[in-house]
C-alpha positions as CSV (number, residue, x, y, z in Angstrom):
1,M,104.5,16.0,91.0
2,R,104.2,14.0,87.9
3,P,103.9,10.2,88.0
4,S,107.1,8.1,88.2
5,P,108.2,5.8,85.4
6,L,106.6,2.3,85.4
7,E,107.6,-1.2,84.4
8,I,105.1,-4.0,84.0
9,V,105.8,-7.6,83.0
10,L,102.9,-9.6,81.5
11,P,102.9,-13.4,80.8
12,A,101.7,-15.2,77.8
13,T,98.5,-17.2,78.3
14,S,96.7,-20.1,76.9
15,A,92.9,-20.1,77.3
16,N,90.1,-22.6,77.1
17,L,92.4,-25.6,78.0
18,G,90.3,-28.0,76.0
19,P,86.8,-28.3,77.5
20,A,86.9,-25.2,79.7
21,F,85.8,-23.0,76.8
22,D,85.8,-19.3,77.8
23,A,86.2,-20.4,81.4
24,A,89.8,-21.1,82.2
25,G,93.3,-20.0,81.3
26,I,96.9,-20.6,82.3
27,A,99.9,-18.2,82.4
28,M,103.1,-19.2,80.8
29,R,106.8,-18.2,81.1
30,L,106.9,-16.1,77.9
31,H,106.7,-12.4,78.7
32,F,105.7,-9.0,77.4
33,R,107.8,-6.4,79.3
34,V,106.9,-2.7,79.0
35,R,108.8,0.3,80.5
36,A,107.3,3.7,80.2
37,K,108.0,7.3,81.3
38,I,106.5,10.7,80.5
39,A,107.9,12.3,77.4
40,R,107.3,15.2,75.1
41,E,105.9,12.9,72.4
42,F,105.1,9.3,72.0
43,S,107.9,6.9,71.0
44,I,108.4,3.1,71.2
45,E,111.6,1.2,71.2
46,A,110.9,-2.5,70.7
47,H,113.0,-5.7,70.8
48,G,112.2,-9.4,70.6
49,R,109.4,-11.1,68.7
50,D,107.3,-9.1,66.3
51,A,109.3,-6.0,67.1
52,E,108.0,-4.1,64.0
53,I,104.4,-4.5,65.2
54,C,105.3,-3.6,68.8
55,R,107.1,-0.4,67.8
56,S,104.5,0.9,65.4
57,L,102.7,4.1,66.7
58,Q,99.7,3.3,64.4
59,R,97.1,0.6,65.3
60,N,99.2,-0.2,68.4
61,L,96.9,-2.0,70.9
62,V,98.9,-0.8,73.9
63,L,98.7,2.9,72.8
64,D,95.1,2.7,71.6
65,T,94.0,1.2,74.8
66,Y,96.0,3.7,76.8
67,G,94.4,6.6,75.0
68,E,90.8,5.2,75.1
69,V,90.9,4.6,78.8
70,L,92.2,8.1,79.5
71,E,89.6,9.7,77.2
72,S,86.8,7.7,78.9
73,A,88.0,9.0,82.3
74,G,88.2,12.6,81.1
75,K,91.9,12.7,81.5
76,E,94.6,14.3,79.4
77,I,96.5,11.8,77.2
78,V,100.1,12.2,78.4
79,P,102.8,11.3,75.8
80,L,105.0,8.4,76.9
81,S,108.5,7.1,75.9
82,I,108.1,3.3,75.9
83,K,110.5,0.4,75.8
84,V,109.1,-3.1,74.9
85,D,110.8,-6.5,75.1
86,N,108.4,-9.1,73.7
87,E,108.6,-12.9,73.8
88,I,104.9,-13.6,73.0
89,P,104.0,-14.5,69.4
90,I,101.3,-12.1,68.2
91,G,98.1,-13.4,66.7
92,K,98.9,-17.0,67.5
93,G,96.5,-17.8,70.4
94,L,98.9,-17.0,73.2
95,G,97.2,-14.1,74.8
96,S,99.1,-11.3,73.1
97,S,96.1,-9.0,72.8
98,A,95.2,-9.5,76.5
99,A,98.7,-8.7,77.5
100,A,98.7,-5.5,75.3
101,R,95.4,-4.4,76.6
102,L,96.3,-4.9,80.2
103,A,99.6,-3.0,79.6
104,G,97.6,-0.1,78.1
105,I,95.1,-0.1,81.0
106,A,97.8,-0.3,83.6
107,L,99.7,2.6,82.0
108,A,96.6,4.7,81.8
109,A,95.7,4.0,85.5
110,H,99.2,4.9,86.5
111,F,100.0,8.0,84.4
112,G,96.5,9.2,84.4
113,E,96.4,8.8,88.2
114,L,93.0,7.2,88.1
115,G,93.4,5.5,91.5
116,W,92.1,2.2,90.1
117,S,92.4,-1.0,92.1
118,D,93.7,-4.2,90.6
119,D,90.2,-5.5,90.3
120,A,89.2,-2.4,88.3
121,V,92.1,-2.9,85.9
122,L,91.2,-6.5,85.4
123,K,87.5,-5.7,84.9
124,E,88.3,-3.1,82.3
125,A,90.5,-5.7,80.4
126,V,87.7,-8.3,80.5
127,R,85.3,-5.7,79.2
128,R,87.6,-4.9,76.3
129,E,88.5,-8.5,75.6
130,C,84.8,-9.5,75.7
131,H,85.8,-12.7,77.6
132,G,88.1,-12.9,80.6
133,D,90.0,-16.2,80.4
134,N,93.3,-14.7,78.9
135,A,93.0,-11.5,80.8
136,A,92.5,-13.2,84.2
137,A,95.4,-15.6,83.6
138,C,97.7,-12.8,82.5
139,W,96.8,-10.5,85.4
140,L,96.7,-13.1,88.2
141,G,99.1,-15.8,86.9
142,G,98.9,-19.6,87.3
143,V,95.7,-21.3,86.4
144,T,92.5,-19.2,86.6
145,L,88.8,-19.9,86.3
146,V,86.5,-17.0,85.2
147,H,82.9,-16.4,85.8
148,A,80.4,-13.6,85.3
149,E,81.5,-11.6,88.3
150,G,85.2,-12.2,88.3
151,A,88.0,-14.8,88.4
152,V,89.5,-17.3,90.8
153,K,93.2,-18.4,90.8
154,L,93.6,-22.1,91.6
155,R,96.1,-23.3,94.2
156,V,97.7,-25.9,91.9
157,R,99.7,-28.8,93.3
158,A,101.7,-29.5,90.1
159,E,103.5,-27.3,87.5
160,W,103.9,-29.7,84.6
161,P,106.3,-28.7,81.8
162,L,104.6,-27.3,78.7
163,L,105.3,-27.1,75.0
164,V,103.7,-24.6,72.7
165,A,103.6,-25.5,69.0
166,V,103.4,-22.2,67.0
167,P,102.7,-22.3,63.3
168,E,103.9,-19.6,60.9
169,S,100.4,-18.3,60.0
170,A,98.2,-16.4,62.4
171,L,94.5,-16.9,62.9
172,S,92.1,-14.2,64.0
173,T,89.8,-14.9,67.0
174,E,86.9,-13.5,65.0
175,H,87.4,-16.1,62.2
176,A,87.9,-18.9,64.8
177,R,84.7,-18.0,66.5
178,S,82.7,-17.8,63.3
179,V,83.0,-21.5,62.7
180,L,81.3,-22.5,66.0
181,P,77.7,-23.6,66.0
182,E,74.9,-21.7,67.7
183,K,73.7,-24.8,69.6
184,Y,75.1,-28.0,71.0
185,S,73.6,-31.3,72.0
186,R,73.0,-32.2,75.7
187,A,75.6,-35.0,75.4
188,D,78.3,-32.6,74.2
189,A,77.5,-30.1,76.9
190,V,77.5,-32.8,79.6
191,A,80.8,-34.2,78.4
192,N,82.5,-30.8,78.5
193,I,81.2,-30.1,82.0
194,Q,82.6,-33.4,83.2
195,N,86.0,-33.0,81.5
196,A,86.3,-29.4,82.7
197,M,85.7,-30.5,86.3
198,L,88.2,-33.3,85.8
199,L,90.8,-30.8,84.5
200,T,90.3,-28.6,87.6
201,A,90.8,-31.7,89.8
202,A,94.0,-32.7,87.8
203,F,95.6,-29.3,88.6
204,I,94.5,-29.1,92.2
205,E,95.3,-32.7,93.1
206,G,98.4,-32.8,90.9
207,Q,97.3,-36.0,89.0
208,P,99.0,-36.1,85.6
209,D,97.2,-39.3,84.6
210,L,93.9,-37.3,84.4
211,I,95.2,-34.8,81.8
212,R,94.8,-37.0,78.8
213,Y,91.1,-37.3,79.4
214,A,90.5,-33.9,80.9
215,L,91.6,-32.1,77.8
216,E,88.9,-33.7,75.6
217,D,86.5,-31.2,74.2
218,R,83.3,-31.2,72.1
219,I,82.5,-27.5,72.1
220,H,85.1,-25.7,70.0
221,Q,88.0,-28.0,68.9
222,P,86.1,-30.2,66.6
223,Y,85.0,-27.1,64.6
224,R,88.3,-25.3,64.7
225,G,90.4,-28.3,64.0
226,P,90.3,-27.8,60.2
227,L,91.7,-24.3,60.7
228,C,94.5,-25.6,63.0
229,P,96.3,-28.4,61.2
230,L,98.7,-29.0,64.2
231,L,95.9,-30.0,66.6
232,E,95.1,-33.6,65.5
233,P,98.7,-34.8,65.1
234,L,99.6,-33.5,68.5
235,R,96.5,-34.8,70.2
236,S,97.3,-38.2,68.8
237,L,100.4,-38.2,71.0
238,S,98.5,-38.0,74.2
239,G,99.6,-40.8,76.6
240,Q,102.8,-41.5,74.7
241,T,106.2,-39.9,73.7
242,G,106.3,-38.0,77.0
243,V,103.0,-36.2,76.3
244,L,100.2,-36.1,78.8
245,G,97.7,-34.3,76.5
246,A,97.2,-31.5,74.0
247,A,94.7,-28.8,73.2
248,L,94.3,-25.7,71.2
249,S,95.8,-22.6,72.8
250,G,93.0,-20.2,72.9
251,S,91.2,-20.2,69.6
252,G,94.4,-21.4,67.8
253,P,96.3,-21.8,65.7
254,S,98.9,-22.7,68.3
255,V,98.6,-25.9,70.3
256,L,99.4,-26.3,74.0
257,V,101.0,-29.6,74.9
258,V,101.3,-30.7,78.5
259,L,104.4,-32.8,79.0
260,N,105.1,-35.7,81.3
261,P,107.3,-34.4,84.2
262,E,109.1,-37.7,84.4
263,G,110.2,-37.5,80.7
264,D,113.0,-35.6,79.0
265,A,111.3,-32.4,77.7
266,E,114.0,-31.7,75.1
267,D,113.8,-35.3,73.8
268,T,110.1,-35.0,73.6
269,R,110.4,-31.8,71.7
270,R,112.7,-33.5,69.1
271,K,110.2,-36.4,68.7
272,I,107.4,-33.9,68.2
273,A,109.4,-32.0,65.6
274,A,110.2,-35.2,63.7
275,L,106.5,-36.2,63.7
276,L,105.4,-32.9,62.4
277,H,108.1,-32.9,59.8
278,G,107.0,-36.3,58.6
279,K,103.5,-35.0,58.1
280,G,104.8,-32.0,56.2
281,L,103.9,-29.6,59.0
282,Q,106.0,-26.8,60.3
283,A,105.9,-25.2,63.7
284,E,108.1,-23.4,66.2
285,L,108.2,-25.6,69.3
286,L,108.7,-23.5,72.5
287,L,109.4,-25.3,75.8
288,T,108.0,-23.4,78.8
289,S,106.1,-23.9,82.0
290,M,103.4,-22.3,84.1
291,E,104.0,-18.8,85.2
292,T,102.9,-18.6,88.8
293,H,103.2,-14.8,88.9
294,G,100.8,-12.6,86.9
295,A,101.2,-9.0,85.9
296,R,99.4,-8.0,89.1
297,E,102.4,-9.3,91.1
298,R,105.1,-8.0,88.7
299,R,104.5,-4.3,88.6
300,W,107.4,-2.1,89.4
301,V,108.2,1.5,89.7
302,W,111.3,2.1,87.6
303,S,113.9,4.9,87.7
304,G,117.5,5.4,86.7
305,T,119.5,5.2,83.5
306,A,120.2,2.3,81.3
307,D,123.5,1.8,83.2
308,H,121.9,1.9,86.6
309,E,118.3,1.1,87.5
310,R,116.5,0.7,90.8
311,R,113.2,-1.1,91.1
312,W,110.9,-1.7,94.0
313,P,107.4,-3.3,94.0
314,I,104.3,-1.1,94.0
315,P,102.3,-2.0,97.2
316,L,99.3,-4.1,96.3
317,P,95.9,-4.0,98.0
């Protein structure tokens, strides 16, 4: 009996979170939804953001990952009919590549009947991403910390409103990493360790007053700032205008802004838009929040027609 159709929903993510360089990430309520079933040949129907990229059969990260995983496992590459609904800006520092790779791996594990555990899927994504912050947050949801042997999902006390400032131009991770120095001073390393621990405490204890200081970074933002013109104007708002703090989203160019839960998020968005306009900067300002459920908790078997669908969760280990 051939494998049943599959639906998987993967959240956008923001990695680094200021000082937690390559060590932390947060999932957000912007999603990459993939439905797939066995077909005679590959096809992709895509809707939403960057639909042209998502529907391309060439250089498609989902399909490439799917095929590579099956080939490595010595399995036949089974053609799929895929439907994509995408809300994640591609190439803007919001974890689009991690979501695509995880989708491809999950499809390969399911349709290739690899018998992989959730841990195996995540480890494969981390190996392919080369660092696990985005992949862990996407797979597990919430706020995650990563280390050499795996990842930990924090039990956060507060879910502060978030705003993501997305510029028109993309920035490759490779270029953003190329500007980082090979060595850092002890003072910079110590400051980042202190702030990363403070950031963890802010999430666990639900203390918004710590965010302004906990997002300060000396490891990557000072060097990537010139490539990401939105960063400094938005960081300057920390502690005012309804903003708790701001940091690059991943390697940029987008900026993650943590909003004051006691403020009016829409009013804050308008004020930020006015500030950027006054400085001659343009950005799409997306209001969102932390996504507590990762792709691991949002996998569904899917069957039926477009008019009538039935879904039920896949049992998780």
